[in-house]
C-alpha positions in Angstrom: -11.0 44.7 -48.5 -10.9 41.0 -49.5 -7.1 41.0 -49.6 -7.0 42.7 -46.2 -9.4 40.2 -44.6 -7.5 37.3 -46.1 -4.2 38.6 -44.8 -5.7 39.1 -41.3 -7.1 35.5 -41.4 -3.7 34.1 -42.3 -2.0 36.2 -39.6 -4.5 35.0 -37.0 -4.0 31.4 -38.1 -0.2 31.7 -37.9 -0.5 33.3 -34.4 -2.7 30.5 -33.2 -0.2 28.0 -34.7 2.7 29.7 -32.8 0.6 29.8 -29.6 -0.2 26.1 -29.8 3.4 25.3 -30.6 4.6 27.3 -27.6 2.0 25.6 -25.4 3.2 22.2 -26.7 6.8 23.0 -25.9 5.8 24.3 -22.4 3.8 21.1 -21.8 6.8 19.0 -22.9 9.1 21.0 -20.6 6.8 20.3 -17.6 6.5 16.6 -18.6 10.2 15.9 -19.2 11.3 15.8 -15.5 8.5 13.3 -14.8 9.5 11.1 -17.7 13.2 11.3 -16.6 12.2 10.4 -13.1 10.1 7.4 -14.2 12.8 6.1 -16.5 15.6 6.4 -14.0 13.9 5.4 -10.8 11.2 3.1 -12.1 11.8 1.9 -15.6 15.5 1.0 -15.3 15.3 -0.9 -12.0 12.2 -2.8 -13.2 13.9 -3.8 -16.5 17.1 -4.7 -14.7 15.2 -6.8 -12.1 13.3 -8.5 -15.0 16.6 -9.3 -16.8 18.2 -10.6 -13.6 15.2 -13.0 -13.0 16.1 -14.8 -16.3 19.7 -15.2 -15.5 21.9 -17.2 -13.1 23.0 -14.1 -11.3 25.3 -14.7 -8.3 28.0 -12.8 -6.4 30.5 -13.8 -9.0 28.5 -12.1 -11.7 29.2 -8.7 -10.0 32.9 -9.2 -10.6 33.0 -11.1 -13.9 29.8 -9.7 -15.5 28.9 -13.2 -16.5 25.3 -14.3 -15.8 24.2 -17.2 -18.0 20.7 -17.0 -19.4 18.4 -19.6 -17.7 15.0 -18.6 -19.2 12.3 -19.5 -16.7 14.6 -21.6 -14.6 14.6 -19.2 -11.7 10.8 -19.0 -11.7 10.5 -22.8 -11.9 12.9 -23.1 -8.9 10.9 -20.6 -6.9 7.5 -22.2 -7.7 8.8 -25.6 -6.8 10.4 -24.4 -3.6 8.6 -25.8 -0.5 8.8 -22.3 1.1 6.8 -20.7 -1.8 3.4 -22.0 -0.5 4.3 -20.8 3.0 5.3 -17.3 1.8 2.2 -17.0 -0.3 -0.1 -18.1 2.6 1.6 -15.7 5.0 1.4 -12.9 2.6 -2.4 -13.5 2.1 -3.0 -13.8 5.9 -0.9 -10.7 6.6 -2.5 -8.6 3.9 -6.1 -9.6 4.6 -5.8 -9.4 8.4 -4.0 -6.0 8.3 -6.4 -4.4 5.7 -9.6 -5.7 7.4 -8.8 -4.4 10.9 -7.1 -1.2 9.6 -10.1 -0.3 7.6 -12.7 -1.3 10.2 -11.0 0.5 13.1 -10.1 3.5 10.8 -13.8 3.8 9.7 -15.1 3.5 13.3 -12.7 6.3 14.4 -13.6 8.4 11.4 -17.3 8.2 12.2 -16.5 9.0 15.8 -14.4 12.0 15.0 -17.0 13.2 12.4 -19.0 14.5 15.3 -17.8 17.8 16.8 -16.6 17.8 20.4 -13.9 19.5 22.4 -10.5 18.1 21.8 -11.3 16.1 18.7 -8.6 17.8 16.7 -6.0 17.1 19.3 -7.0 13.5 19.6 -6.8 13.1 15.8 -3.4 14.6 15.8 -2.2 12.2 18.5 -3.6 9.2 16.5 -1.5 10.3 13.5 1.8 9.6 15.4 2.0 5.9 14.4 1.8 6.9 10.8 4.4 9.7 11.1 7.0 7.6 13.0 9.7 5.8 10.9 8.7 2.2 10.4 12.0 0.9 11.8 11.3 2.9 15.1 7.7 1.5 15.3 9.0 -2.0 14.6 11.7 -1.7 17.3 9.1 -0.4 19.9 6.7 -3.2 19.2 9.5 -5.8 19.3 10.3 -4.6 22.8 6.6 -4.7 23.8 6.3 -8.3 22.5 9.3 -9.4 24.5 8.3 -12.5 26.5 10.2 -11.7 29.7 10.3 -7.9 29.8 7.6 -6.7 27.3 4.7 -4.6 28.5 2.1 -6.8 26.9 3.1 -9.9 28.9 3.5 -7.7 32.0 -0.1 -6.7 31.6 -1.1 -10.4 31.2 0.8 -11.3 34.4 -0.9 -8.5 36.3 -4.2 -10.1 35.2 -2.9 -13.5 36.5 -2.7 -14.8 32.9 0.1 -16.8 31.3 2.6 -14.8 29.2 2.5 -15.3 25.4 5.6 -16.2 23.4 4.8 -13.5 20.8 8.1 -13.7 18.9 9.3 -17.2 19.6 6.1 -19.2 18.8 5.2 -20.1 15.2 1.6 -19.7 16.1 1.9 -16.2 17.6 4.6 -14.6 15.5 2.3 -13.8 12.5 -0.5 -12.3 14.6 2.2 -10.2 16.3 3.4 -8.6 13.1 -0.2 -8.2 11.9 -1.0 -6.3 15.1 2.0 -4.1 14.6 1.0 -3.3 11.0 -2.6 -2.6 12.1 -1.3 0.0 14.6 0.8 1.6 11.9 -2.0 1.7 9.2 -5.0 2.8 11.2 -4.1 6.5 11.0 -4.0 6.5 7.2 -7.4 5.0 7.0 -8.7 7.4 9.6 -7.4 10.5 7.7 -8.7 9.5 4.2 -12.1 8.2 5.5 -12.6 11.3 7.7 -12.0 13.5 4.7 -14.6 11.6 2.8 -17.1 11.9 5.6 -16.5 15.7 5.7 -17.4 15.9 2.0 -20.9 14.5 2.6 -23.4 17.4 2.9 -24.8 17.8 6.4 -28.2 18.7 4.8 -28.6 15.0 3.8 -28.2 13.9 7.4 -30.7 16.5 8.6 -33.2 15.4 6.0 -32.8 11.7 7.0 -33.1 12.6 10.7 -36.4 14.5 10.0 -37.6 11.4 8.2 -37.0 9.3 11.3 -33.9 7.4 10.2 -31.9 5.9 13.0 -28.1 6.3 13.4 -27.6 2.9 11.8 -30.0 3.6 9.0 -28.2 6.9 8.2 -24.9 5.1 8.1 -26.2 2.2 6.0 -28.2 4.0 3.5 -26.5 7.4 3.4 -22.9 7.4 4.7 -21.8 4.1 3.3 -23.0 4.5 -0.3 -21.6 8.1 -0.5 -18.3 7.0 1.0 -17.9 4.1 -1.5 -15.5 5.9 -3.9 -13.2 6.9 -1.0 -13.5 3.4 0.4 -12.2 1.9 -2.9 -9.2 4.3 -2.9 -8.4 3.4 0.7 -8.6 -0.3 0.2 -6.6 -0.3 -3.0 -3.8 1.8 -1.6 -3.9 -0.3 1.6 -3.6 -3.4 -0.5 -0.7 -2.2 -2.6 1.1 -0.9 0.5 0.5 -4.0 2.7 1.3 -6.6 0.1 4.9 -5.2 -0.1 5.5 -4.5 3.6 9.1 -5.4 4.4 10.7 -3.3 7.1 8.1 -4.0 9.8 8.4 -7.7 9.5 12.2 -7.7 9.3 12.5 -5.5 12.4 10.0 -7.4 14.5 10.6 -11.1 13.5 13.1 -11.2 10.6 10.7 -13.6 8.9 11.0 -16.2 11.7 10.6 -18.2 13.8 10.9 -21.2 11.4 9.7 -19.0 8.5 6.4 -18.4 10.3 6.3 -14.8 9.2 8.1 -15.2 5.9 6.2 -13.3 3.2 7.1 -12.9 -0.5 8.9 -9.6 0.2 11.1 -11.0 3.1 11.7 -14.2 1.1 12.9 -12.3 -1.9 15.3 -10.4 0.4 16.4 -13.7 2.0 17.0 -15.4 -1.4 19.0 -12.4 -2.7 21.1 -11.4 0.4 21.2 -14.5 2.5 21.4 -17.3 -0.1 22.9 -15.0 -2.8 20.5 -16.4 -5.3 19.8 -13.0 -6.9 18.0 -14.4 -9.9 15.5 -16.3 -7.7 15.1 -13.2 -5.5 14.3 -11.1 -8.5 11.8 -13.7 -9.7 9.9 -13.5 -6.4 10.0 -9.8 -6.6 8.5 -9.9 -10.2 5.8 -12.2 -9.0 4.9 -9.7 -6.3 4.9 -6.8 -8.8 2.6 -8.8 -11.1 0.1 -9.5 -8.3 0.1 -5.8 -7.3 -0.4 -4.8 -10.9 -3.3 -7.1 -11.4 -5.1 -5.7 -8.3 -4.4 -2.2 -9.6 -5.9 -2.9 -13.0 -9.0 -4.5 -11.3 -9.4 -1.3 -9.2 -9.0 1.0 -12.2 -11.5 -1.0 -14.2 -14.1 -1.0 -11.4 -13.5 2.7 -10.8 -14.0 3.4 -14.6 -17.2 1.3 -14.5 -18.5 3.2 -11.5 -17.9 6.5 -13.3 -19.7 5.3 -16.3 -22.7 4.3 -14.2 -22.7 7.7 -12.5 -22.6 9.5 -15.8 -25.4 7.5 -17.2 
């Protein structure tokens, strides 16, 4: 009996070992395509861009393969360039202005559509159109709307007996114009995510608060907003990462002009690389942008982890 029991135990142990080994190979098989994708489409370009930023990479380098090592020379040249401060300031203004209004308008629309009324689904679907259209198409449409002589915005101002605005030719109006375009594009994303978060809040809580005499503002402040905070963090973080690297909208609407009034870090990186052919400096600007986005991502992950710890405790 003892030998039989021992043999059965050994067989069971071997069976469990084989099962775990099979599960390990299966997990590796599912993980391999992801790893290959990350290495080919993320790791290699990132390392190549990092290497390029430490070399004097020009058009000649593509033919000769020679790109002398310059250390931090490209970064020093970029940081001492007079345009660096302008690009950083424009990036900050563009990012803050876009995120603030995208989130505010998106939250207001999400609260509005959280109530049930006829046609709400159709209206929400229509509001998704700016998000679904290709960004180049959206930029081209807004460029036409901003046209000083034939644009619909200035036509409306003339109908109101107001002076037309030089949206795309004035250094004071060009940045607000691209911010307005990006707000229009980004509102649907905020609306969808925040509306989903509002739907996840139990209706029983609102009924209890209403029975206790809470006003609409009190219900929003003390019930909706605290319970929506995790979703809010995700929306703001994704909005920040997306907005800080916006390129196509600005290039289509203003091209970074006039007089660099809408030049951000992304458009400046492109200009250095493909207009000035200073590929090393363009790569350096791109790496600075990646570093900034990574820092904000780590801050968000740390705050989210702290929030989960507080909830668990």
